[in-house]
N, C-alpha and C positions, 0 to 999 in steps of 0.2 A: 567649491573650488575644484577645478579639474586639473589633474596632473598626469603627465605621461612619462614613461621610462622605457628605454630600449636596452636590451641585454641579450648578447649571443644570438642576434637575429630574431628574437621573439619580442612581441609587443604586449605590454600589459597596460590596459586603460582602467582607471578607477573613477567611477562616477562620483559626483559631488557629495559633500556632507551637507545635508539640509538642516537649516535652523528651524526648529518648531516654533510657530507663532500662533496666536489666537486671533481668529477672524470671526466677526459677528455679521450675520446676514439675515435678511427677512424674506421668506418665501412669498412670491406674489404671482400675478397672472402674466404669462409670457406668450406672445405670438398667437393669441386667440381672442375671442370676444365672448366672455362668459355672460354678458348681459342678454344674449339671445336665448340662453337656456331657460326652459320653463322652470327647472329646479337647478340652481347653480351647482350644488354638491362639490364645491372645491375645484372648479375648472381652472386649469393653469395654462393650457394651450390647446389648439385644435387646428385642423385643416380648415380652409376657407368655407368648404361646404358642410363642415361639422360631421363628416363621416368618421373622422378619427379625432377623439377627444381625450386629452390627458387630464386626470384629476389628482388632487392631493387631499386625502382625508386623514387628518391627524398624522401626517408624516408618511402615509402609505400611498405610493404612486400607483395609478392604474391607467391603462389605455383601453377604452371601451370595456370596462369591468375586468380586464385582465391585469393581474398583479405585475408590477415592474420591480425587479431586484437590481439595484444599482451596483452590480458587481460584474467583473469581466476577467476571464482567464484565457490565455492563449499559450499553447506549448507546441513546439516543433522540434523534432530531432531527426537527424539523418546521419548515418555512419556507413561509410563505404571504404574501399581500399584506398589508402593514402590520406584520407581526411575525415573529420567528423565536424558536425555543426549543430549547435543547440541554441534555441531562443525560448525563454520563458518569461511571462509577465502576468502579474495578478494585481488588479486595481479594484478599489472599493470607494464608492461615493456616498454622500449623505444628502438628504433632501434639504437640510438646513444650509448647505453650501451651494445650492443652485443659483446661478446668476441670470440665466436666460434659457428658454426652450423654444426651438424653432421647428416647424414642420416643413418637410420637403422630400427629396429623393436622395439616396446615397448609393454610391458604387465604389467598390474596391476589389482588388484581386482576391482578398480573403473572404469577403461576404458575397461577392457577385452584386447584381443589380437589385436594389430594394426600392421599389416605387413609392412606398409610403413609409416614411421614417420620421422620428423625432430626434433632433440633436439637442442634448442636454449639456449646457455649458456650466462648469463648476468653478468656484474660486479655489477649491482645494480638493485633492483626492488622497486617499491612503494607498501608498504603493507598498504592497506586501513583498514583492520581489520583482526585479528586472535583471535578468541574466542573459548574456550573450557570450558564447564561447566558440572559437574556431581553432582547430588544431590540424596541422598538415605535417605528415611524416615524410621520410625520404629526403628531399632536398631541404627540408625545414625552412620553407619560405616564410612562415610566420605563425605566430600565435597571438591572439588577443582575447581579452576577457573584460567585460563590463558588468559590474555588479553593484548593488546598493549595500553599503555596510554602515553600521553606526560607529561612534567614536571608539568603541571597544573592539572593533574588527569583526563584529557579529552581523550576519545577514539578518535583517530585521525590518519590520514595517516602518516607513517614514511618511510624514505628511508633506506633500508637494503643493505649493501654492501657485496661483496663476501669475504672480509677479516673478516666479522662478522660471516658468515655462509659458510660452506665449498663449497656448491653448490647451485646456483640459476639458474634453468633451466625450460623452458616452453616446453611442448611437443605438436607438431603440427601434426595432421592427414594429411598426404600428399595427400590423396584422396579428402578431403573436404576443407582443409585450416583452419580448426577449431582448436583452442588451447584447448586440451582435458585434460591436467593435469599439475600440478606444481610439478616438480621432484626436491625436495630440502629438506634439513634438517629443513627448516623453515616450511614445511608442517607437521602439527602435526601427521598425519597418518603415515608418514615415520620416523619422529623423534622418536616416541615411538614404531616403528615397529609394529603398529596395523594392517597394510596391507602390502602385498608384492608388489614390483614394480621393474622393471628392464628395462634398455635400452641396446639393442645389436647393437653396432655400425657396420655398413657395412665397411669392410676394404676398405680404399680408394685406388681403382685400376680402374680408369676410363677406359672404353673401348677405346682401341687404335684406333684412326681414321686413317685408311690406304686407304680407298677408299670412293668414293661417296656412299651415303646410298642406301639400297635396295628400291624397289618400295613398298609403303604401300599396304597392302592387307586386305581383310576381313572387308570391310566397311559395317556397318549396321546403321540403323537409326530408330528413333521414331519421330512421328509428331503429332501436334495438328492443330487447324485451322490457327494459325499464328506463330508456332515455328517448327523448325527441330533440333534434337539433334543427332549428329553422333558420332560413335566410330569406331576404327580400330585397327588392330594388330600392335604392335611396329615393325618398320622396322629396320633391322640390320644396325648398323653404324649411325642411325638417331639421331640427337640432337634436331632439331626443325621440324615443319611442316608448309606448306602453303596449304590453302584450296581455291579452285576455286568454287565460287558459281555463276552459270549462267554466266560464263565468267569473273567474277570479282575476282581477286586474293586477298585473305585476309591473314594476318599474317606477319611474322612467329609467331607460337605459340609453347609453350611447352606442352607435354602430348599428349595423343592419343584420345582426345575428342574435340568436337566443337559444339557450340550451336548458332543458328541464330534465332533472334526474329523479330517481326513486319513484318511478311510475310503475303501475301494475302491468303485468304481461297481458297480451291479448285484450287490450282495452282501447276503446275509441276515445280520442281526445280532440277537442275542437279549439281552434285558435283564431283570434283576430288581432290585427295590429293597427295602431293609429299613431300619427306623428304629432309632435309638440314643438312649439317655439314660444318666444316671449309674448307673441300676440294671441295665440290661442291653440286649439287642438283640432286636428282633422277629424272627419268621420272615420268610423271603423272600416277596415278593409273587409271584403267578402270573407265569410267564414271558411277556414281551411281545416279539414278534418284529416287526421292521421291515426292509424291504429298501431299500437305497440305490437311487437312480434310475440309469437308463442314463446314460452320458456325454453331456453336452450337445453337440450338433453345433456346429461352427464353420463359419459360412456366409460366402461371398463372392459378389460379383456383378460382372458386366461388361455392356457394352452394344454392340450393333451396330445398324445402321439398322433401326428398326421393332421391335426386340425387346431384351429383357434376358436374360442367361444367368446362372442361379444354380447355384453349385457348393458342395459340402460334403465334409468328410472322412467316410469310412465309420466308423460307430460299432459297436464290438464288441457282438455278440449281437443287434443290431438286424436285423430282417428286412423292415421297410418304414418309410415316413416319411409325415408329414403336413406340407404346406406351406400357410401362411396368407399370402395376398396382399392387401395393402391392408386388413388387419384384417377381411377377409370370412371366410366359412366355410372351414375347411381343405379342401384337396383331397388325395385319397389318392394316394400314389406307391408304387411297388414298391421293390425293393431296388436303388435306383439312387443315383448321387451327383451328378446334375445335372438341370436342368430349364430349358427355353426358354419364356419368356413372350413371346408373339408378338402382332402386330397393334397395336402401341403408337404413340401420337402422339409426334412429336419434342418433346424437352424436357419430357416428362411425367415426374413423379416417382412411384415405386412402392416400397412397403415389403414386406419378406419376412422371415418367421420360420419356423423349422423345428423339428419334434419327431421324435425317433427312437422307434420302438416295436418291441417283441418280443411274443411270445405271452403273456407274463405280466408285462411291465414297460414303462416308458416313460421318456423323459428330460424335463427341463424344456424349455420352448421356448427356442430359441437367442436370442441377442441380435438385435434387429431390425436388418436391413440396409436402407438406403435407396439406391436406384439411379435415376439419371436416364437417360432415353433420349437418345442422342446427338443434337445439333442439326442443323438444315438447313445447307446450304452457304452460303458468303459471297457477297454481291453488292456491286458498286460499288467494287472495288479500283482505286485510281487514284493517280497521282503528284501531290502537292501542292507539292513543291519539289525542285529538283535543284541542288546546288552542286558545287564542284570535288572534294569528298571525301564527299559525303552525298547520299542520296536519301530524301526524306520521303514517306510513303504514308498514305492514309486509306481507310476502307471503311465500309460501312453495318453498324451493330450488328445482330447476329443474336440474336433473342429466345431467352432461356434460356442463352446462351453465357456461361461464366464466364471465358473466355480464348480465345486463338487460337494456332495454330502457323503461323509465317511462314517460308516457305522462301526463302532468299536464295542464289542461285547454288548450289542443291543442299544448303545447310545450313539446319537448322531452329532457330529461336529462339522462345521462349515470349513472348507478348504478352498483356497484360490489357485494354488499352483498344482504341480504334478508330483509333489512329494509331501510326506507328513511323518512326523515322529511323535509317537505316543509315549509319554514319560510317566514317571510315578508308579510304575508297575512293580509287582512283587517278584523277586528273583525266582527263576525256575518254575514259572507258571504259564499255563496255556491261555491264548487269547484268539478271538475270531474277528475278522474284518471283511467288510464288503463296501462297495462304492457305487455311486450314481452321479452322472453329470447334471449340471443345471445351467440355465441362462435366465434372462428376464422373462422368458416364456414359461418356465417351470422346471421340473426335475424329470430326468429320464429313468430308464429301468435300472434295477440293481444288478451288479456283477455277481459272479459265483463267490461263495464263501471261502475265505482264506484263513487257515489255522497255523499259529506259530507259537513257540515257547521262548521265554526269556532265558538269559544266561545266569551264571553264578554272580554273586555280588561283586562289584568292582572295589578294589582296595582304595582307601583314602590315604594318600601319600603326604608325608610331612618330612621336613629336612632341618638339619642343624649344622651350620657352617663354621669353619675356622679359616685361617689363612691358607692352609695347604690340604684340607680334606673336607668332605661333606658326608654326613651320616644320614641315611634314610630310615624312616620307621613307618609302620602302618599297622592297623588293627588286624588280628587274625580273621580270616574269612571262613565261615562255617562250611565244612565239607572239603576245603582245600587241602591238598597233600604237599604242595610246594609252591614256590613263587619264582617267576622269571623277571630279572631286572635288566633294563636297557639303559645304558649310560652314553650320552652323546651319540645316539643312533646305533650303538653296537651292543649286542647281548653281552652283559658283563658277568652274568652268573645265574645259577639256579640254586635257591636257598630254601631250607626247610623252615627256619625261623623268620618272623616278619621284621627283619632289619638287615641293612647293608651299609658298609662304609667304603666310600670312594676316596682313595689316598693318592699322594704324589701330585697335588694340584698347585697351580700358580696363583698368588694373591690377585684379587680383583679380576678374576675371570669367571665367565658364566658357563654353566653346565646344565644339560637337559636330561631328565630322567622319566622313565615310565616303568610301571610294574603291573603284572597281571597274576591272578590266582589260577592254579591248575588242579585238575583231578584226572583220573584215568579216562573219563568219558565226556568231560565238559571243561569249559574255560570261562573265565570272566573276560570282559573287555579290558583293553589296556587302560590304565589311568590316563587322565589328561596329562599332557607334558608339563612337568614341573621344572621351571627354570630357577636355578639357585646360583648366586654369586658367592665366591669367597670374599672375605672382608677386604675393603679397599685401603689404599695408602693415604698419607696426609696431604693437605692442600699447601701449595707454595705460591708465592707471588701476589699475596693480597695487598693491594695498593688503592689509594684514593685516586680516582680517575678525573673527577671534576666536582665542583661545588657551586651552589647558588645560595641565596639567602634562606631558602627553605628546604634544601635537599643536598645530599652528598651521594655521589655516584662512585661505586666500587668496581674493581675487576680483579680477577685472579687467573691462575693457570689451570687448565683442564687436568683433572685427575683421571688417568686411564681406568676404565671400568666403573667409574662413578655414575650413578643415575640421577644424582642431585646433591644438594649441599644444605647444611644447617648453618645459617648466618646469625651470629649473636650480635645484637645491636643494643648497646647500653644495658646488657644483661638479659635482654629478651631475644628468644630464638625465633627466626622465621625460616620457612622452607623456600629454597631457590632451586630452579632447574638448570639455568644457564651458567655462564661464567662472568656475569655482571649483574649489578643490582643497584637501584637508586632508592635511597631512603628519603621520602618526602615528608612534608608536614612538620619540619623542624623549626625551632625558633632561630631568628637571625643571630649571628655572632655568638654561637654556642658550640662547645666542644663535645664530641661524641666518640665512643670507643667501639671497636669492631674486632671480631675473630670468626673463623670459619672452619668447618670440618666437612669432609666428603662422606657420602653414603651411597649404598645400593641396596638391593633386596636382602643382602646378607646382614647389613647393619651399618654402623658408622665408624669413621676413622678418628684419629686424634685431632684435637683443636690446634689451629695455627697460633702463632704469636699474636699478641694484642697490638692493634694499631689505632691511631686516633685521627680525627679530622674536625675542622671548624667551619661552620657555615659563614657565608658572606654577610655583610651588613644588608639591611633592607634597601631595595632600589627606590630612589625618589620617584614621585609622581609629578611629572613636569607639566606646568601650565604656562601659557604665554599670552601677552596682550601686545598690540602694536600701536606705535605712533607714526608720524610721517617719516621720521628718519631714525627711529629706534625701535627695538623690541625688548620688552621687559619679561624676564623669566622668573618664576617663583616655584617653590616646592616646599613641602612640609619638612620640618627638621627630622633627621634620622637618628634614632637612638644609638648612642655610642660613637656617632660620627664626630670628627674634630674639624673637618673641612670638606669642601666639595670642589670637584674638577669639572669645568664647563668646556664643551666642545661645540664650536660653531662652524658649520659648513665643512666638516671633516677635519678641523684642526683645533687643538686645545688652545683656548684663548684666555683662560683665567682659572685660578684656584682661589676660592673665596671661603670665608669662615661662616658667613650667614647664608640662609637658604634663599638667595635671590641674586639676580645678575641682570644688568642692562647692557644690551649690545647697541652702541651708539654709532653715529656717522654712517648710516645706511642710506642707500638710494631709495627714494620713494617708490612704492609699488613693486619692490623686489621681494622674492621669496627666499627664505633661509631655513636651514635645518639645524637642530640642536640636540645634544645629548648631555646628560649630567650623571655623575656618579659620586657616591659618598666615600670618604676616606677616614681611616683610623690609623693609629700608629702601626698596627700589625695586621690590618685587614682592609678590605674594600668592598663596595657593592658592585653589582653589575651596572653597566650603562643603562640609562633609560631607553625605552623603545624610540 
C-alpha cells in the first residue's frame, strides 16, 4: 500500500508494507550452452564464445573462477547551503531465487560502460533498507522521505517479490565477478528516472562446436617474488583451458587468465596452455617461461643528528642494490646491508625504497620508508608552579618535535605537549629535571639540568553547613605557624587554629573557600576551591503532568539553589536533576504515591506533601480485515475495561461492550482510518495508534 500525506508544505512518502510469502525455485542453466564444456562444473550461463562463463557449485556462484557475492549497496549524500540530499539502498539476493541469467553489456551513469556483464534476474530479493530524504530550508519548498518500515514502524529487512516489482536484477561485471548495480524499479534512481541505465542482451547464439579448439597463443605474464599471473588470446572453438605449470596440469578453467600463488622467489617456472571443448583438446601451446623476482628487501631506518641510517636484510642471490632517496634517481650500492644518508637538516623528512639485483634478476622495490631527522635541543625549560607534592614545568616548543623525553630525578617519562606536572612528591624536597625533543626519527640532545624544591603540604579542607553559616576545618600542617582563609574571593582572615566559621549567610546559597598554610620563609599552595551550599528550602507545586497505561509524568517548581531532588515513588527514592520525571514500567490502572525534597551539596530539604496518580487502562491492539463494503475491527479484551469507544475517519462512530466492531456500508476500494480506546467507570486507555 502506498500512502501520501501533505502537511505545512512538506511531503512525506511511505513505501509499501510488503507481505512475506514463500517462493520455491529450481536453479537451472540460463543463457548458455553447458553441453560444449569438456567438464560441466555447474555452468549456468556464458557468453557465446565461452570467454565468460558463470557456474554454480553447491550454491556458490563464480565467473571464470571469481566468486560472485549477490549483494549490493549504494550510498550517496550531499549537503550544501539550503538543502541536503541522501539516498541509501542495500540489497541481498540468493541463488535459489534466480530465474534467469543473461550475458551482454550494461551501461549506467553510476557504473559507466561495462562491455561484459551478466544480468541476474531474481524472483525475490531481501531489501535491507531503501531510504531517500530531501530537505530544503529557507523557502521550505518541500521535504520528502521514502523508507521501508515493518508493521511496528521499525526500519527492517523485507523480502520483495517480482510480482510486487516488475524487475529484480543484479548486474555482475564479468571481468571481476563484482555485483556493480541493482537494475530494478525498486532502485529509486531508476524508478524516478533520475539516471539512465540499460542492459543490451547478447543474442543467444553459442559458437557451434565443430572441431577441437585451436592452440592458445599470445601468452604473456607478470610476476612478483611469489606469484605469476598469465593471460592469453582466446582460442577459436575453446570453451575451457588447462594450464601446465612445471609439468603439473591444472584445471580445466574458464576464461583466458590464470594466477599461481605461493611460488618460490628467483625461480624459473614453465607454462603451457591448451584449449578444451566437448569434442576434444587442442595441442599444448609453445612453452612460456617466466622467473619469479628476487625476494623483496625489508627496509628500516633510524636517525642520528644530521643523518639517517638505512638498513635491510640480505636478499638471497642478490649481489648489489639500488637505493632511491626522495623519489630521485637510484644510487648504486654494492653487496651491503646499510647506508648512511648524511648532511641533513633537523626535522627534515626523507623517503627511501630499495631494490635487490643479481646478474640476471631483480626484486620489486621495497615498501617506502619515511624517516625524519632528529630535532634540535629544547630551550626555555622552566618551573611554572611548585606545590607540596607537585612541580609544574613548561618549555618552548621545538619545531618538528612530535614529543619529548622528560628526565625527572633520573627517570624518563614521555610527554607530548610543552608542559608537564610531576605529582606525588614529598613536601619541601629537591628534584632535578632535564628534557630532550623527539620525533619519529629519534631523540635530540638533553637540555641543561634544572633543580627545584617543593612547598609545604597543602591543607585538606572540609566544611559543615547550616542554613546561615558554614564552618571550615582542616588538619594541622607540620611547620605551619598560621593559616590564611579566602571566602568568596576575599581574604577573610588569618587564623592560628585550623578552623574558621563564615556567618551571616542566606539559605540555599553557594560559597567558595580556599586555605593555605604559612611560615616565615615558605608557604603551601592554596587548597582547591571548595564550593559549599547552605541548606535549601522545600519543594512546591508537585503535580501529575500526564499519565499512560505504564507511566506517570510529574512536574514541580524549581527550588532556588537546589542542585537536584529526591523523588519518593511508592516508598522508594530516586535521584532527579530536573523539574520533571516520568515513572515508567507501571501496571495499568494502578494507583501510586509520590513526594519530593530538594537537595544540594549541603544536604536535603524537607519532604513535600504526598500526592497520588493512577495509570491508564492498557491500550488495545487493533487488527482489521476488509470485505467489499465493510471493514471488521477486532482487539483483545482489556483488563478492567467495561466498554470501548471506536473512531472511524476522525469521528467517534460507536461505543461497544465487546472487543469488535464492523464498519458497514462502505464504498468498495476505499481506505479508512480507525482508532479504539478502552473505558472504565473512572479511567480510560489511550487511543490506539
